[in-house]
NUKOL-936770 format. One record per residue (C-alpha): x, y, z; residue in one letter. Coordinates in nm, 3 decimals. Example, Ala and Ser with C-alpha at 12.3 -4.5 7.8 and 13.67 -1.06 7.14 Angstrom:
REM residues 2
SITE    east   north      up kekol
SITE   1.230  -0.450   0.780     A
SITE   1.367  -0.106   0.714     S
REM end
This chain:
REM residues 131
SITE    east   north      up kekol
SITE   0.010  -0.008   0.003     X
SITE   0.130   0.342  -0.088     X
SITE   0.214   0.634   0.149     X
SITE   0.024   0.942  -0.031     X
SITE  -0.006   1.304   0.071     X
SITE  -0.311   1.465  -0.047     X
SITE  -0.244   1.829  -0.139     X
SITE  -0.544   2.060  -0.170     X
SITE  -0.710   2.388  -0.100     X
SITE  -0.860   2.391   0.263     X
SITE  -1.209   2.500   0.099     X
SITE  -1.198   2.171  -0.068     X
SITE  -1.179   1.970   0.248     X
SITE  -1.537   1.801   0.197     X
SITE  -1.469   1.697  -0.133     X
SITE  -1.126   1.537  -0.027     X
SITE  -1.310   1.371   0.263     X
SITE  -1.517   1.195  -0.003     X
SITE  -1.199   1.043  -0.179     X
SITE  -1.092   0.954   0.170     X
SITE  -1.398   0.733   0.206     X
SITE  -1.374   0.560  -0.138     X
SITE  -1.020   0.454  -0.020     X
SITE  -1.172   0.324   0.310     X
SITE  -1.475   0.146   0.097     X
SITE  -1.373  -0.211  -0.007     X
SITE  -1.606  -0.179  -0.308     X
SITE  -1.376   0.046  -0.479     X
SITE  -1.024  -0.037  -0.619     X
SITE  -0.822   0.264  -0.457     X
SITE  -0.599   0.180  -0.169     X
SITE  -0.348   0.409  -0.001     X
SITE  -0.251   0.537   0.342     X
SITE  -0.319   0.891   0.392     X
SITE  -0.032   1.083   0.570     X
SITE  -0.211   1.452   0.487     X
SITE  -0.330   1.712   0.716     X
SITE  -0.662   1.646   0.840     X
SITE  -0.743   1.905   1.077     X
SITE  -0.554   2.240   1.067     X
SITE  -0.306   2.304   1.318     X
SITE  -0.352   2.522   1.606     X
SITE  -0.075   2.759   1.517     X
SITE  -0.033   3.109   1.342     X
SITE   0.364   3.021   1.301     X
SITE   0.421   2.942   0.926     X
SITE   0.733   2.763   1.028     X
SITE   0.609   2.527   1.292     X
SITE   0.319   2.471   1.019     X
SITE   0.557   2.392   0.734     X
SITE   0.784   2.160   0.952     X
SITE   0.476   1.953   1.070     X
SITE   0.368   1.938   0.695     X
SITE   0.718   1.847   0.607     X
SITE   0.720   1.562   0.848     X
SITE   0.402   1.420   0.693     X
SITE   0.544   1.464   0.309     X
SITE   0.875   1.284   0.451     X
SITE   0.676   0.960   0.513     X
SITE   0.521   0.949   0.173     X
SITE   0.630   0.839  -0.186     X
SITE   0.314   0.991  -0.367     X
SITE   0.161   1.333  -0.341     X
SITE  -0.193   1.375  -0.522     X
SITE  -0.284   1.738  -0.588     X
SITE  -0.661   1.776  -0.589     X
SITE  -0.730   2.064  -0.808     X
SITE  -1.023   2.315  -0.899     X
SITE  -1.027   2.637  -1.061     X
SITE  -0.868   2.816  -0.778     X
SITE  -0.605   2.552  -0.645     X
SITE  -0.324   2.752  -0.822     X
SITE  -0.387   3.048  -0.580     X
SITE  -0.310   2.839  -0.285     X
SITE   0.054   2.938  -0.144     X
SITE   0.032   2.611   0.091     X
SITE  -0.050   2.399  -0.206     X
SITE   0.240   2.548  -0.401     X
SITE   0.485   2.492  -0.094     X
SITE   0.357   2.143  -0.054     X
SITE   0.426   2.053  -0.416     X
SITE   0.762   2.199  -0.404     X
SITE   0.861   1.997  -0.102     X
SITE   0.716   1.690  -0.261     X
SITE   0.920   1.742  -0.588     X
SITE   1.223   1.836  -0.370     X
SITE   1.186   1.500  -0.180     X
SITE   1.131   1.291  -0.498     X
SITE   0.772   1.192  -0.461     X
SITE   0.555   1.081  -0.772     X
SITE   0.295   1.371  -0.843     X
SITE  -0.055   1.307  -0.956     X
SITE  -0.272   1.600  -1.028     X
SITE  -0.639   1.507  -1.072     X
SITE  -0.950   1.740  -1.075     X
SITE  -1.198   1.725  -0.779     X
SITE  -1.495   1.538  -0.823     X
SITE  -1.729   1.829  -0.935     X
SITE  -1.445   1.985  -1.085     X
SITE  -1.399   2.175  -1.398     X
SITE  -1.302   2.058  -1.742     X
SITE  -0.990   2.317  -1.766     X
SITE  -0.771   2.464  -1.498     X
SITE  -0.466   2.662  -1.416     X
SITE  -0.236   2.415  -1.243     X
SITE  -0.042   2.540  -0.936     X
SITE   0.286   2.688  -1.065     X
SITE   0.537   2.386  -0.968     X
SITE   0.327   2.170  -1.173     X
SITE   0.291   2.424  -1.474     X
SITE   0.679   2.485  -1.459     X
SITE   0.745   2.111  -1.456     X
SITE   0.486   2.043  -1.728     X
SITE   0.307   1.794  -1.525     X
SITE  -0.006   1.668  -1.672     X
SITE  -0.371   1.668  -1.498     X
SITE  -0.664   1.435  -1.534     X
SITE  -1.042   1.482  -1.483     X
SITE  -1.189   1.304  -1.197     X
SITE  -1.179   0.932  -1.232     X
SITE  -1.130   0.735  -0.922     X
SITE  -1.044   0.406  -1.082     X
SITE  -0.770   0.581  -1.268     X
SITE  -0.642   0.758  -0.966     X
SITE  -0.596   0.419  -0.796     X
SITE  -0.417   0.255  -1.088     X
SITE  -0.176   0.618  -1.090     X
SITE  -0.116   0.547  -0.718     X
SITE  -0.046   0.204  -0.770     X
SITE   0.200   0.248  -1.058     X
SITE   0.375   0.512  -0.877     X
REM end
């Protein structure tokens, strides 16, 4: 089972919870151990928050960036992707279930010309397994 960090805008937390439920359901062929942040850290100190997130990313081999039309505006998502790239994680960018058909990717993914995929949980499961 792969250890995965989920990178997403905080405003998308409810949709990301749906992905976590799919992974927990035996009827769906998607499996991963989720190392991402589930509840916000009780701190206003960015250095502390970065350190805690970096610890989680360090335990993973795959980062899944769940994207919508505003994901590219998140400084945290951009930072998480830079950390994941620096660590050597496989990166998968996929639209959220109710996502659009066209988006602007976060800067690190645009710079490195990563592709993105529209929502498809089965394909996501296969990509995580293959990473």
